[in-house]
PyMOL Python script that loads the backbone (N, CA, C, O; Angstrom):
from pymol import cmd

cmd.read_pdbstr("""\
ATOM      1  N   MET A   1       0.841  -1.196   0.018  1.00  0.00           N
ATOM      2  CA  MET A   1       0.024   0.046  -0.026  1.00  0.00           C
ATOM      3  C   MET A   1       0.848   1.238  -0.033  1.00  0.00           C
ATOM      4  O   MET A   1       0.298   2.339  -0.066  1.00  0.00           O
ATOM      5  N   ASP A   2       2.190   1.127  -0.003  1.00  0.00           N
ATOM      6  CA  ASP A   2       3.058   2.297  -0.001  1.00  0.00           C
ATOM      7  C   ASP A   2       2.821   3.126  -1.291  1.00  0.00           C
ATOM      8  O   ASP A   2       2.867   4.354  -1.211  1.00  0.00           O
ATOM      9  N   HIS A   3       2.600   2.586  -2.337  1.00  0.00           N
ATOM     10  CA  HIS A   3       2.550   3.330  -3.543  1.00  0.00           C
ATOM     11  C   HIS A   3       1.211   4.003  -3.791  1.00  0.00           C
ATOM     12  O   HIS A   3       1.081   4.765  -4.748  1.00  0.00           O
ATOM     13  N   MET A   4       0.121   3.720  -2.880  1.00  0.00           N
ATOM     14  CA  MET A   4      -1.213   4.269  -3.005  1.00  0.00           C
ATOM     15  C   MET A   4      -1.311   5.682  -2.401  1.00  0.00           C
ATOM     16  O   MET A   4      -0.662   6.049  -1.422  1.00  0.00           O
ATOM     17  N   SER A   5      -2.173   6.419  -3.073  1.00  0.00           N
ATOM     18  CA  SER A   5      -2.347   7.791  -2.479  1.00  0.00           C
ATOM     19  C   SER A   5      -3.153   7.658  -1.161  1.00  0.00           C
ATOM     20  O   SER A   5      -3.746   6.632  -0.825  1.00  0.00           O
ATOM     21  N   ARG A   6      -3.107   8.759  -0.486  1.00  0.00           N
ATOM     22  CA  ARG A   6      -3.990   8.665   0.909  1.00  0.00           C
ATOM     23  C   ARG A   6      -5.420   8.468   0.588  1.00  0.00           C
ATOM     24  O   ARG A   6      -6.123   7.713   1.259  1.00  0.00           O
ATOM     25  N   ARG A   7      -5.834   9.096  -0.366  1.00  0.00           N
ATOM     26  CA  ARG A   7      -7.206   9.073  -0.766  1.00  0.00           C
ATOM     27  C   ARG A   7      -7.631   7.649  -1.208  1.00  0.00           C
ATOM     28  O   ARG A   7      -8.704   7.167  -0.843  1.00  0.00           O
ATOM     29  N   LEU A   8      -6.768   7.002  -1.993  1.00  0.00           N
ATOM     30  CA  LEU A   8      -7.023   5.576  -2.329  1.00  0.00           C
ATOM     31  C   LEU A   8      -7.000   4.593  -1.110  1.00  0.00           C
ATOM     32  O   LEU A   8      -7.814   3.676  -1.005  1.00  0.00           O
ATOM     33  N   ARG A   9      -6.024   4.844  -0.206  1.00  0.00           N
ATOM     34  CA  ARG A   9      -5.950   3.989   0.826  1.00  0.00           C
ATOM     35  C   ARG A   9      -7.306   4.137   1.783  1.00  0.00           C
ATOM     36  O   ARG A   9      -7.884   3.178   2.295  1.00  0.00           O
ATOM     37  N   ALA A  10      -7.694   5.529   1.919  1.00  0.00           N
ATOM     38  CA  ALA A  10      -8.945   5.719   2.673  1.00  0.00           C
ATOM     39  C   ALA A  10     -10.161   5.020   2.039  1.00  0.00           C
ATOM     40  O   ALA A  10     -11.031   4.494   2.734  1.00  0.00           O
ATOM     41  N   PHE A  11     -10.190   5.032   0.759  1.00  0.00           N
ATOM     42  CA  PHE A  11     -11.384   4.424   0.053  1.00  0.00           C
ATOM     43  C   PHE A  11     -11.349   2.978   0.250  1.00  0.00           C
ATOM     44  O   PHE A  11     -12.408   2.362   0.368  1.00  0.00           O
ATOM     45  N   LEU A  12     -10.173   2.362   0.295  1.00  0.00           N
ATOM     46  CA  LEU A  12     -10.058   0.895   0.204  1.00  0.00           C
ATOM     47  C   LEU A  12     -10.149   0.426   1.631  1.00  0.00           C
ATOM     48  O   LEU A  12     -10.118  -0.790   1.818  1.00  0.00           O
ATOM     49  N   SER A  13     -10.263   1.267   2.698  1.00  0.00           N
ATOM     50  CA  SER A  13     -10.112   0.745   4.152  1.00  0.00           C
ATOM     51  C   SER A  13     -11.470   0.348   4.613  1.00  0.00           C
ATOM     52  O   SER A  13     -11.572  -0.151   5.733  1.00  0.00           O
ATOM     53  N   GLU A  14     -12.529   0.517   3.867  1.00  0.00           N
ATOM     54  CA  GLU A  14     -13.746   0.082   4.418  1.00  0.00           C
ATOM     55  C   GLU A  14     -14.839  -0.108   3.159  1.00  0.00           C
ATOM     56  O   GLU A  14     -14.620   0.360   2.042  1.00  0.00           O
ATOM     57  N   PRO A  15     -15.954  -0.805   3.475  1.00  0.00           N
ATOM     58  CA  PRO A  15     -16.939  -0.812   2.419  1.00  0.00           C
ATOM     59  C   PRO A  15     -17.476   0.476   2.053  1.00  0.00           C
ATOM     60  O   PRO A  15     -17.371   1.444   2.806  1.00  0.00           O
ATOM     61  N   ILE A  16     -18.087   0.534   0.856  1.00  0.00           N
ATOM     62  CA  ILE A  16     -18.500   1.845   0.207  1.00  0.00           C
ATOM     63  C   ILE A  16     -19.511   2.417   1.056  1.00  0.00           C
ATOM     64  O   ILE A  16     -19.393   3.605   1.357  1.00  0.00           O
ATOM     65  N   ARG A  17     -20.539   1.715   1.509  1.00  0.00           N
ATOM     66  CA  ARG A  17     -21.754   2.198   2.131  1.00  0.00           C
ATOM     67  C   ARG A  17     -22.362   3.327   1.430  1.00  0.00           C
ATOM     68  O   ARG A  17     -22.808   3.176   0.293  1.00  0.00           O
ATOM     69  N   GLU A  18     -22.415   4.641   2.142  1.00  0.00           N
ATOM     70  CA  GLU A  18     -23.094   5.760   1.521  1.00  0.00           C
ATOM     71  C   GLU A  18     -22.071   6.772   1.114  1.00  0.00           C
ATOM     72  O   GLU A  18     -22.417   7.952   1.049  1.00  0.00           O
ATOM     73  N   LYS A  19     -20.925   6.444   0.854  1.00  0.00           N
ATOM     74  CA  LYS A  19     -19.821   7.435   0.460  1.00  0.00           C
ATOM     75  C   LYS A  19     -20.215   8.191  -0.808  1.00  0.00           C
ATOM     76  O   LYS A  19     -20.663   7.636  -1.812  1.00  0.00           O
ATOM     77  N   ASP A  20     -20.003   9.549  -0.675  1.00  0.00           N
ATOM     78  CA  ASP A  20     -20.251  10.373  -1.898  1.00  0.00           C
ATOM     79  C   ASP A  20     -19.269  10.013  -2.929  1.00  0.00           C
ATOM     80  O   ASP A  20     -18.181   9.524  -2.623  1.00  0.00           O
ATOM     81  N   VAL A  21     -19.644  10.255  -4.221  1.00  0.00           N
ATOM     82  CA  VAL A  21     -18.949   9.925  -5.347  1.00  0.00           C
ATOM     83  C   VAL A  21     -17.566  10.740  -5.295  1.00  0.00           C
ATOM     84  O   VAL A  21     -16.635  10.298  -5.968  1.00  0.00           O
ATOM     85  N   ALA A  22     -17.391  11.832  -4.581  1.00  0.00           N
ATOM     86  CA  ALA A  22     -16.234  12.595  -4.472  1.00  0.00           C
ATOM     87  C   ALA A  22     -15.090  11.780  -3.677  1.00  0.00           C
ATOM     88  O   ALA A  22     -13.901  12.098  -3.711  1.00  0.00           O
ATOM     89  N   CYS A  23     -15.591  10.731  -2.988  1.00  0.00           N
ATOM     90  CA  CYS A  23     -14.543   9.957  -2.243  1.00  0.00           C
ATOM     91  C   CYS A  23     -13.711   9.009  -3.021  1.00  0.00           C
ATOM     92  O   CYS A  23     -12.670   8.505  -2.599  1.00  0.00           O
ATOM     93  N   VAL A  24     -14.227   8.802  -4.160  1.00  0.00           N
ATOM     94  CA  VAL A  24     -13.524   7.865  -5.184  1.00  0.00           C
ATOM     95  C   VAL A  24     -12.230   8.602  -5.670  1.00  0.00           C
ATOM     96  O   VAL A  24     -12.266   9.724  -6.176  1.00  0.00           O
ATOM     97  N   ASP A  25     -11.110   7.898  -5.479  1.00  0.00           N
ATOM     98  CA  ASP A  25      -9.772   8.442  -5.994  1.00  0.00           C
ATOM     99  C   ASP A  25      -9.926   8.863  -7.461  1.00  0.00           C
ATOM    100  O   ASP A  25     -10.484   8.099  -8.249  1.00  0.00           O
ATOM    101  N   GLY A  26      -9.468  10.010  -7.839  1.00  0.00           N
ATOM    102  CA  GLY A  26      -9.448  10.522  -9.173  1.00  0.00           C
ATOM    103  C   GLY A  26     -10.562  11.421  -9.514  1.00  0.00           C
ATOM    104  O   GLY A  26     -10.535  12.060 -10.566  1.00  0.00           O
ATOM    105  N   ILE A  27     -11.568  11.509  -8.660  1.00  0.00           N
ATOM    106  CA  ILE A  27     -12.662  12.392  -8.926  1.00  0.00           C
ATOM    107  C   ILE A  27     -12.304  13.842  -8.377  1.00  0.00           C
ATOM    108  O   ILE A  27     -12.115  14.058  -7.180  1.00  0.00           O
ATOM    109  N   SER A  28     -12.237  14.716  -9.265  1.00  0.00           N
ATOM    110  CA  SER A  28     -12.121  16.147  -9.039  1.00  0.00           C
ATOM    111  C   SER A  28     -13.404  16.781  -8.712  1.00  0.00           C
ATOM    112  O   SER A  28     -14.467  16.182  -8.877  1.00  0.00           O
ATOM    113  N   HIS A  29     -13.332  18.002  -8.242  1.00  0.00           N
ATOM    114  CA  HIS A  29     -14.591  18.724  -7.912  1.00  0.00           C
ATOM    115  C   HIS A  29     -15.382  18.944  -9.153  1.00  0.00           C
ATOM    116  O   HIS A  29     -16.589  18.710  -9.100  1.00  0.00           O
ATOM    117  N   GLU A  30     -14.843  19.372 -10.283  1.00  0.00           N
ATOM    118  CA  GLU A  30     -15.458  19.498 -11.685  1.00  0.00           C
ATOM    119  C   GLU A  30     -16.128  18.204 -11.954  1.00  0.00           C
ATOM    120  O   GLU A  30     -17.348  18.170 -12.109  1.00  0.00           O
ATOM    121  N   LEU A  31     -15.425  17.180 -12.015  1.00  0.00           N
ATOM    122  CA  LEU A  31     -15.926  15.773 -12.364  1.00  0.00           C
ATOM    123  C   LEU A  31     -17.096  15.357 -11.451  1.00  0.00           C
ATOM    124  O   LEU A  31     -18.087  14.777 -11.895  1.00  0.00           O
ATOM    125  N   GLU A  32     -16.937  15.676 -10.180  1.00  0.00           N
ATOM    126  CA  GLU A  32     -18.020  15.377  -9.236  1.00  0.00           C
ATOM    127  C   GLU A  32     -19.276  16.093  -9.694  1.00  0.00           C
ATOM    128  O   GLU A  32     -20.325  15.452  -9.752  1.00  0.00           O
ATOM    129  N   ILE A  33     -19.244  17.365 -10.020  1.00  0.00           N
ATOM    130  CA  ILE A  33     -20.410  18.018 -10.447  1.00  0.00           C
ATOM    131  C   ILE A  33     -20.904  17.367 -11.671  1.00  0.00           C
ATOM    132  O   ILE A  33     -22.116  17.161 -11.719  1.00  0.00           O
ATOM    133  N   ASN A  34     -20.155  16.997 -12.695  1.00  0.00           N
ATOM    134  CA  ASN A  34     -20.657  16.420 -13.918  1.00  0.00           C
ATOM    135  C   ASN A  34     -21.327  15.074 -13.591  1.00  0.00           C
ATOM    136  O   ASN A  34     -22.365  14.754 -14.171  1.00  0.00           O
ATOM    137  N   LEU A  35     -20.746  14.278 -12.666  1.00  0.00           N
ATOM    138  CA  LEU A  35     -21.304  13.005 -12.280  1.00  0.00           C
ATOM    139  C   LEU A  35     -22.554  13.103 -11.496  1.00  0.00           C
ATOM    140  O   LEU A  35     -23.466  12.331 -11.792  1.00  0.00           O
ATOM    141  N   VAL A  36     -22.722  13.980 -10.501  1.00  0.00           N
ATOM    142  CA  VAL A  36     -23.850  14.122  -9.813  1.00  0.00           C
ATOM    143  C   VAL A  36     -25.006  14.626 -10.649  1.00  0.00           C
ATOM    144  O   VAL A  36     -26.160  14.258 -10.430  1.00  0.00           O
ATOM    145  N   THR A  37     -24.657  15.538 -11.684  1.00  0.00           N
ATOM    146  CA  THR A  37     -25.700  15.983 -12.485  1.00  0.00           C
ATOM    147  C   THR A  37     -26.270  14.840 -13.358  1.00  0.00           C
ATOM    148  O   THR A  37     -27.417  14.898 -13.801  1.00  0.00           O
ATOM    149  N   LYS A  38     -25.464  13.828 -13.588  1.00  0.00           N
ATOM    150  CA  LYS A  38     -25.915  12.682 -14.372  1.00  0.00           C
ATOM    151  C   LYS A  38     -26.486  11.549 -13.551  1.00  0.00           C
ATOM    152  O   LYS A  38     -26.741  10.466 -14.078  1.00  0.00           O
ATOM    153  N   GLY A  39     -26.689  11.783 -12.269  1.00  0.00           N
ATOM    154  CA  GLY A  39     -27.289  10.795 -11.298  1.00  0.00           C
ATOM    155  C   GLY A  39     -26.259   9.914 -10.516  1.00  0.00           C
ATOM    156  O   GLY A  39     -26.640   9.003  -9.781  1.00  0.00           O
ATOM    157  N   PHE A  40     -25.000  10.207 -10.692  1.00  0.00           N
ATOM    158  CA  PHE A  40     -23.915   9.309 -10.121  1.00  0.00           C
ATOM    159  C   PHE A  40     -23.435  10.031  -8.844  1.00  0.00           C
ATOM    160  O   PHE A  40     -22.253  10.356  -8.734  1.00  0.00           O
ATOM    161  N   ASN A  41     -24.344  10.283  -7.878  1.00  0.00           N
ATOM    162  CA  ASN A  41     -24.119  11.010  -6.599  1.00  0.00           C
ATOM    163  C   ASN A  41     -23.323  10.184  -5.551  1.00  0.00           C
ATOM    164  O   ASN A  41     -22.685  10.781  -4.684  1.00  0.00           O
ATOM    165  N   LYS A  42     -23.340   8.929  -5.602  1.00  0.00           N
ATOM    166  CA  LYS A  42     -22.747   7.943  -4.604  1.00  0.00           C
ATOM    167  C   LYS A  42     -21.658   7.120  -5.204  1.00  0.00           C
ATOM    168  O   LYS A  42     -21.655   6.886  -6.412  1.00  0.00           O
ATOM    169  N   ALA A  43     -20.699   6.656  -4.371  1.00  0.00           N
ATOM    170  CA  ALA A  43     -19.679   5.794  -4.911  1.00  0.00           C
ATOM    171  C   ALA A  43     -20.247   4.530  -5.478  1.00  0.00           C
ATOM    172  O   ALA A  43     -19.823   4.039  -6.524  1.00  0.00           O
ATOM    173  N   TYR A  44     -21.249   3.997  -4.742  1.00  0.00           N
ATOM    174  CA  TYR A  44     -21.781   2.686  -5.137  1.00  0.00           C
ATOM    175  C   TYR A  44     -22.544   2.818  -6.429  1.00  0.00           C
ATOM    176  O   TYR A  44     -22.704   1.800  -7.103  1.00  0.00           O
ATOM    177  N   VAL A  45     -23.019   3.939  -6.831  1.00  0.00           N
ATOM    178  CA  VAL A  45     -23.683   4.026  -8.198  1.00  0.00           C
ATOM    179  C   VAL A  45     -22.623   4.100  -9.164  1.00  0.00           C
ATOM    180  O   VAL A  45     -22.736   3.473 -10.217  1.00  0.00           O
ATOM    181  N   LEU A  46     -21.592   4.804  -8.924  1.00  0.00           N
ATOM    182  CA  LEU A  46     -20.479   4.814  -9.943  1.00  0.00           C
ATOM    183  C   LEU A  46     -19.838   3.287 -10.083  1.00  0.00           C
ATOM    184  O   LEU A  46     -19.451   2.831 -11.158  1.00  0.00           O
ATOM    185  N   LEU A  47     -19.795   2.644  -8.945  1.00  0.00           N
ATOM    186  CA  LEU A  47     -19.205   1.231  -8.949  1.00  0.00           C
ATOM    187  C   LEU A  47     -20.175   0.344  -9.671  1.00  0.00           C
ATOM    188  O   LEU A  47     -19.770  -0.623 -10.316  1.00  0.00           O
ATOM    189  N   GLY A  48     -21.472   0.656  -9.576  1.00  0.00           N
ATOM    190  CA  GLY A  48     -22.425  -0.147 -10.425  1.00  0.00           C
ATOM    191  C   GLY A  48     -22.232   0.101 -11.994  1.00  0.00           C
ATOM    192  O   GLY A  48     -22.307  -0.830 -12.796  1.00  0.00           O
ATOM    193  N   GLN A  49     -22.000   1.300 -12.340  1.00  0.00           N
ATOM    194  CA  GLN A  49     -21.617   1.495 -13.736  1.00  0.00           C
ATOM    195  C   GLN A  49     -20.351   0.669 -14.184  1.00  0.00           C
ATOM    196  O   GLN A  49     -20.268   0.070 -15.256  1.00  0.00           O
ATOM    197  N   PHE A  50     -19.345   0.722 -13.180  1.00  0.00           N
ATOM    198  CA  PHE A  50     -18.167  -0.093 -13.535  1.00  0.00           C
ATOM    199  C   PHE A  50     -18.363  -1.546 -13.678  1.00  0.00           C
ATOM    200  O   PHE A  50     -17.765  -2.229 -14.510  1.00  0.00           O
ATOM    201  N   LEU A  51     -19.285  -2.019 -12.774  1.00  0.00           N
ATOM    202  CA  LEU A  51     -19.705  -3.445 -12.850  1.00  0.00           C
ATOM    203  C   LEU A  51     -20.444  -3.796 -14.156  1.00  0.00           C
ATOM    204  O   LEU A  51     -20.184  -4.794 -14.828  1.00  0.00           O
ATOM    205  N   LEU A  52     -21.427  -2.846 -14.465  1.00  0.00           N
ATOM    206  CA  LEU A  52     -22.190  -3.024 -15.679  1.00  0.00           C
ATOM    207  C   LEU A  52     -21.258  -3.230 -16.822  1.00  0.00           C
ATOM    208  O   LEU A  52     -21.592  -4.045 -17.683  1.00  0.00           O
ATOM    209  N   MET A  53     -20.076  -2.561 -16.940  1.00  0.00           N
ATOM    210  CA  MET A  53     -19.205  -2.670 -17.996  1.00  0.00           C
ATOM    211  C   MET A  53     -18.164  -3.807 -17.688  1.00  0.00           C
ATOM    212  O   MET A  53     -16.998  -3.788 -18.083  1.00  0.00           O
ATOM    213  N   HIS A  54     -18.712  -4.751 -16.967  1.00  0.00           N
ATOM    214  CA  HIS A  54     -17.861  -5.998 -16.580  1.00  0.00           C
ATOM    215  C   HIS A  54     -16.368  -5.626 -16.176  1.00  0.00           C
ATOM    216  O   HIS A  54     -15.403  -6.289 -16.557  1.00  0.00           O
ATOM    217  N   LYS A  55     -16.280  -4.575 -15.421  1.00  0.00           N
ATOM    218  CA  LYS A  55     -15.004  -4.123 -14.873  1.00  0.00           C
ATOM    219  C   LYS A  55     -13.955  -4.116 -15.944  1.00  0.00           C
ATOM    220  O   LYS A  55     -12.806  -4.497 -15.721  1.00  0.00           O
ATOM    221  N   ARG A  56     -14.369  -3.671 -17.125  1.00  0.00           N
ATOM    222  CA  ARG A  56     -13.327  -3.435 -18.254  1.00  0.00           C
ATOM    223  C   ARG A  56     -12.823  -1.922 -18.066  1.00  0.00           C
ATOM    224  O   ARG A  56     -13.560  -0.996 -18.404  1.00  0.00           O
ATOM    225  N   GLU A  57     -11.701  -1.719 -17.582  1.00  0.00           N
ATOM    226  CA  GLU A  57     -11.214  -0.507 -17.282  1.00  0.00           C
ATOM    227  C   GLU A  57     -11.132   0.536 -18.558  1.00  0.00           C
ATOM    228  O   GLU A  57     -11.489   1.710 -18.458  1.00  0.00           O
ATOM    229  N   ALA A  58     -10.637  -0.022 -19.715  1.00  0.00           N
ATOM    230  CA  ALA A  58     -10.713   0.798 -20.833  1.00  0.00           C
ATOM    231  C   ALA A  58     -11.929   1.366 -21.244  1.00  0.00           C
ATOM    232  O   ALA A  58     -12.017   2.553 -21.558  1.00  0.00           O
ATOM    233  N   GLU A  59     -12.962   0.505 -21.259  1.00  0.00           N
ATOM    234  CA  GLU A  59     -14.352   0.968 -21.485  1.00  0.00           C
ATOM    235  C   GLU A  59     -14.918   1.874 -20.589  1.00  0.00           C
ATOM    236  O   GLU A  59     -15.587   2.832 -20.975  1.00  0.00           O
ATOM    237  N   PHE A  60     -14.678   1.617 -19.341  1.00  0.00           N
ATOM    238  CA  PHE A  60     -15.115   2.575 -18.205  1.00  0.00           C
ATOM    239  C   PHE A  60     -14.408   3.886 -18.348  1.00  0.00           C
ATOM    240  O   PHE A  60     -15.038   4.931 -18.187  1.00  0.00           O
ATOM    241  N   GLN A  61     -13.152   3.889 -18.636  1.00  0.00           N
ATOM    242  CA  GLN A  61     -12.401   5.190 -18.694  1.00  0.00           C
ATOM    243  C   GLN A  61     -12.932   5.990 -19.912  1.00  0.00           C
ATOM    244  O   GLN A  61     -13.120   7.202 -19.798  1.00  0.00           O
ATOM    245  N   LYS A  62     -13.167   5.366 -21.024  1.00  0.00           N
ATOM    246  CA  LYS A  62     -13.710   5.929 -22.203  1.00  0.00           C
ATOM    247  C   LYS A  62     -15.054   6.516 -21.834  1.00  0.00           C
ATOM    248  O   LYS A  62     -15.256   7.689 -22.149  1.00  0.00           O
ATOM    249  N   TRP A  63     -15.995   5.838 -21.202  1.00  0.00           N
ATOM    250  CA  TRP A  63     -17.242   6.393 -20.764  1.00  0.00           C
ATOM    251  C   TRP A  63     -16.966   7.537 -19.857  1.00  0.00           C
ATOM    252  O   TRP A  63     -17.658   8.535 -20.057  1.00  0.00           O
ATOM    253  N   LEU A  64     -16.109   7.589 -18.920  1.00  0.00           N
ATOM    254  CA  LEU A  64     -15.928   8.676 -18.039  1.00  0.00           C
ATOM    255  C   LEU A  64     -15.417   9.874 -18.797  1.00  0.00           C
ATOM    256  O   LEU A  64     -15.837  10.992 -18.497  1.00  0.00           O
ATOM    257  N   ILE A  65     -14.520   9.705 -19.779  1.00  0.00           N
ATOM    258  CA  ILE A  65     -14.029  10.755 -20.547  1.00  0.00           C
ATOM    259  C   ILE A  65     -15.255  11.342 -21.577  1.00  0.00           C
ATOM    260  O   ILE A  65     -15.584  12.528 -21.603  1.00  0.00           O
ATOM    261  N   CYS A  66     -15.731  10.510 -22.234  1.00  0.00           N
ATOM    262  CA  CYS A  66     -16.718  11.000 -23.230  1.00  0.00           C
ATOM    263  C   CYS A  66     -18.055  11.449 -22.692  1.00  0.00           C
ATOM    264  O   CYS A  66     -18.615  12.397 -23.244  1.00  0.00           O
ATOM    265  N   CYS A  67     -18.606  10.851 -21.670  1.00  0.00           N
ATOM    266  CA  CYS A  67     -19.845  11.052 -21.233  1.00  0.00           C
ATOM    267  C   CYS A  67     -19.867  11.995 -19.979  1.00  0.00           C
ATOM    268  O   CYS A  67     -20.854  12.687 -19.730  1.00  0.00           O
ATOM    269  N   CYS A  68     -18.786  11.993 -19.232  1.00  0.00           N
ATOM    270  CA  CYS A  68     -18.745  12.785 -17.975  1.00  0.00           C
ATOM    271  C   CYS A  68     -17.775  13.889 -17.887  1.00  0.00           C
ATOM    272  O   CYS A  68     -17.788  14.662 -16.928  1.00  0.00           O
ATOM    273  N   GLY A  69     -16.845  13.998 -18.961  1.00  0.00           N
ATOM    274  CA  GLY A  69     -15.948  15.079 -19.030  1.00  0.00           C
ATOM    275  C   GLY A  69     -14.678  14.882 -18.183  1.00  0.00           C
ATOM    276  O   GLY A  69     -14.029  15.860 -17.813  1.00  0.00           O
ATOM    277  N   ALA A  70     -14.319  13.621 -17.873  1.00  0.00           N
ATOM    278  CA  ALA A  70     -13.098  13.301 -17.115  1.00  0.00           C
ATOM    279  C   ALA A  70     -11.833  13.574 -17.935  1.00  0.00           C
ATOM    280  O   ALA A  70     -11.845  13.523 -19.165  1.00  0.00           O
ATOM    281  N   THR A  71     -10.827  13.841 -17.275  1.00  0.00           N
ATOM    282  CA  THR A  71      -9.479  13.812 -17.992  1.00  0.00           C
ATOM    283  C   THR A  71      -9.067  12.482 -18.059  1.00  0.00           C
ATOM    284  O   THR A  71      -9.598  11.655 -17.318  1.00  0.00           O
ATOM    285  N   GLU A  72      -8.059  12.113 -18.967  1.00  0.00           N
ATOM    286  CA  GLU A  72      -7.397  10.761 -18.909  1.00  0.00           C
ATOM    287  C   GLU A  72      -6.869  10.332 -17.662  1.00  0.00           C
ATOM    288  O   GLU A  72      -6.985   9.147 -17.348  1.00  0.00           O
ATOM    289  N   PHE A  73      -6.230  11.250 -16.812  1.00  0.00           N
ATOM    290  CA  PHE A  73      -5.675  10.930 -15.509  1.00  0.00           C
ATOM    291  C   PHE A  73      -6.908  10.580 -14.529  1.00  0.00           C
ATOM    292  O   PHE A  73      -6.902   9.571 -13.823  1.00  0.00           O
ATOM    293  N   GLU A  74      -7.842  11.402 -14.551  1.00  0.00           N
ATOM    294  CA  GLU A  74      -9.025  11.174 -13.717  1.00  0.00           C
ATOM    295  C   GLU A  74      -9.583   9.818 -13.899  1.00  0.00           C
ATOM    296  O   GLU A  74      -9.817   9.031 -12.982  1.00  0.00           O
ATOM    297  N   ALA A  75      -9.786   9.601 -15.215  1.00  0.00           N
ATOM    298  CA  ALA A  75     -10.514   8.273 -15.599  1.00  0.00           C
ATOM    299  C   ALA A  75      -9.600   7.060 -15.236  1.00  0.00           C
ATOM    300  O   ALA A  75     -10.079   5.991 -14.857  1.00  0.00           O
ATOM    301  N   ARG A  76      -8.276   7.275 -15.369  1.00  0.00           N
ATOM    302  CA  ARG A  76      -7.408   6.180 -15.007  1.00  0.00           C
ATOM    303  C   ARG A  76      -7.335   5.876 -13.501  1.00  0.00           C
ATOM    304  O   ARG A  76      -7.380   4.722 -13.073  1.00  0.00           O
ATOM    305  N   GLU A  77      -7.221   6.949 -12.723  1.00  0.00           N
ATOM    306  CA  GLU A  77      -7.217   6.926 -11.260  1.00  0.00           C
ATOM    307  C   GLU A  77      -8.487   6.232 -10.752  1.00  0.00           C
ATOM    308  O   GLU A  77      -8.456   5.327  -9.918  1.00  0.00           O
ATOM    309  N   CYS A  78      -9.640   6.732 -11.327  1.00  0.00           N
ATOM    310  CA  CYS A  78     -11.021   6.312 -10.851  1.00  0.00           C
ATOM    311  C   CYS A  78     -11.249   4.744 -11.208  1.00  0.00           C
ATOM    312  O   CYS A  78     -11.675   3.985 -10.338  1.00  0.00           O
ATOM    313  N   SER A  79     -10.999   4.358 -12.305  1.00  0.00           N
ATOM    314  CA  SER A  79     -11.109   3.103 -12.610  1.00  0.00           C
ATOM    315  C   SER A  79     -10.163   2.153 -11.897  1.00  0.00           C
ATOM    316  O   SER A  79     -10.534   0.998 -11.687  1.00  0.00           O
ATOM    317  N   ASN A  80      -9.015   2.552 -11.529  1.00  0.00           N
ATOM    318  CA  ASN A  80      -8.059   1.760 -10.748  1.00  0.00           C
ATOM    319  C   ASN A  80      -8.588   1.654  -9.298  1.00  0.00           C
ATOM    320  O   ASN A  80      -8.564   0.593  -8.673  1.00  0.00           O
ATOM    321  N   CYS A  81      -9.080   2.847  -8.786  1.00  0.00           N
ATOM    322  CA  CYS A  81      -9.750   2.781  -7.415  1.00  0.00           C
ATOM    323  C   CYS A  81     -10.836   1.776  -7.363  1.00  0.00           C
ATOM    324  O   CYS A  81     -10.900   0.971  -6.433  1.00  0.00           O
ATOM    325  N   LEU A  82     -11.709   1.797  -8.353  1.00  0.00           N
ATOM    326  CA  LEU A  82     -12.859   0.831  -8.360  1.00  0.00           C
ATOM    327  C   LEU A  82     -12.418  -0.578  -8.483  1.00  0.00           C
ATOM    328  O   LEU A  82     -12.930  -1.477  -7.814  1.00  0.00           O
ATOM    329  N   LYS A  83     -11.435  -0.773  -9.369  1.00  0.00           N
ATOM    330  CA  LYS A  83     -10.858  -2.138  -9.619  1.00  0.00           C
ATOM    331  C   LYS A  83     -10.152  -2.631  -8.275  1.00  0.00           C
ATOM    332  O   LYS A  83     -10.299  -3.801  -7.922  1.00  0.00           O
ATOM    333  N   GLU A  84      -9.442  -1.807  -7.583  1.00  0.00           N
ATOM    334  CA  GLU A  84      -8.876  -2.210  -6.228  1.00  0.00           C
ATOM    335  C   GLU A  84      -9.788  -2.434  -5.215  1.00  0.00           C
ATOM    336  O   GLU A  84      -9.624  -3.325  -4.381  1.00  0.00           O
ATOM    337  N   TRP A  85     -10.871  -1.585  -5.231  1.00  0.00           N
ATOM    338  CA  TRP A  85     -12.006  -1.860  -4.210  1.00  0.00           C
ATOM    339  C   TRP A  85     -12.554  -3.168  -4.483  1.00  0.00           C
ATOM    340  O   TRP A  85     -12.759  -3.941  -3.547  1.00  0.00           O
ATOM    341  N   CYS A  86     -12.840  -3.528  -5.819  1.00  0.00           N
ATOM    342  CA  CYS A  86     -13.563  -4.856  -6.080  1.00  0.00           C
ATOM    343  C   CYS A  86     -12.622  -6.011  -5.696  1.00  0.00           C
ATOM    344  O   CYS A  86     -13.088  -7.035  -5.195  1.00  0.00           O
ATOM    345  N   ALA A  87     -11.265  -5.860  -5.929  1.00  0.00           N
ATOM    346  CA  ALA A  87     -10.360  -6.895  -5.405  1.00  0.00           C
ATOM    347  C   ALA A  87     -10.444  -7.073  -3.878  1.00  0.00           C
ATOM    348  O   ALA A  87     -10.250  -8.192  -3.402  1.00  0.00           O
ATOM    349  N   CYS A  88     -10.691  -6.140  -3.180  1.00  0.00           N
ATOM    350  CA  CYS A  88     -10.733  -6.189  -1.824  1.00  0.00           C
ATOM    351  C   CYS A  88     -12.001  -6.675  -1.246  1.00  0.00           C
ATOM    352  O   CYS A  88     -12.027  -7.399  -0.250  1.00  0.00           O
ATOM    353  N   PHE A  89     -13.052  -6.273  -1.876  1.00  0.00           N
ATOM    354  CA  PHE A  89     -14.309  -6.537  -1.157  1.00  0.00           C
ATOM    355  C   PHE A  89     -15.406  -7.412  -1.937  1.00  0.00           C
ATOM    356  O   PHE A  89     -16.473  -7.717  -1.405  1.00  0.00           O
ATOM    357  N   LEU A  90     -15.062  -7.787  -3.224  1.00  0.00           N
ATOM    358  CA  LEU A  90     -15.930  -8.651  -3.902  1.00  0.00           C
ATOM    359  C   LEU A  90     -15.315 -10.081  -4.102  1.00  0.00           C
ATOM    360  O   LEU A  90     -15.960 -10.954  -4.682  1.00  0.00           O
TER     361      LEU A  90
END
""", "prot")
cmd.dss("prot")
cmd.show_as("cartoon", "prot")
cmd.util.cbc("prot")
cmd.orient("prot")
């Protein structure tokens, strides 16, 4: 866990429960606004989208960039965060 950001470590430290989407590593304030506007206000809702895409990181990243206005960096960090969470809790 040494290579992980503090935000990623915090996210992976417990189940998602009712965490806001802003708690997901890689989600900037601007991206949070875009996601909330589209109905992705909770981390578990965003995780659901990731799972609907069968945990395909490239597909999920493309969706974040094209549909939600994420940068490539944000998309990469976010998909990695959700992938790591799935590895820990699913």
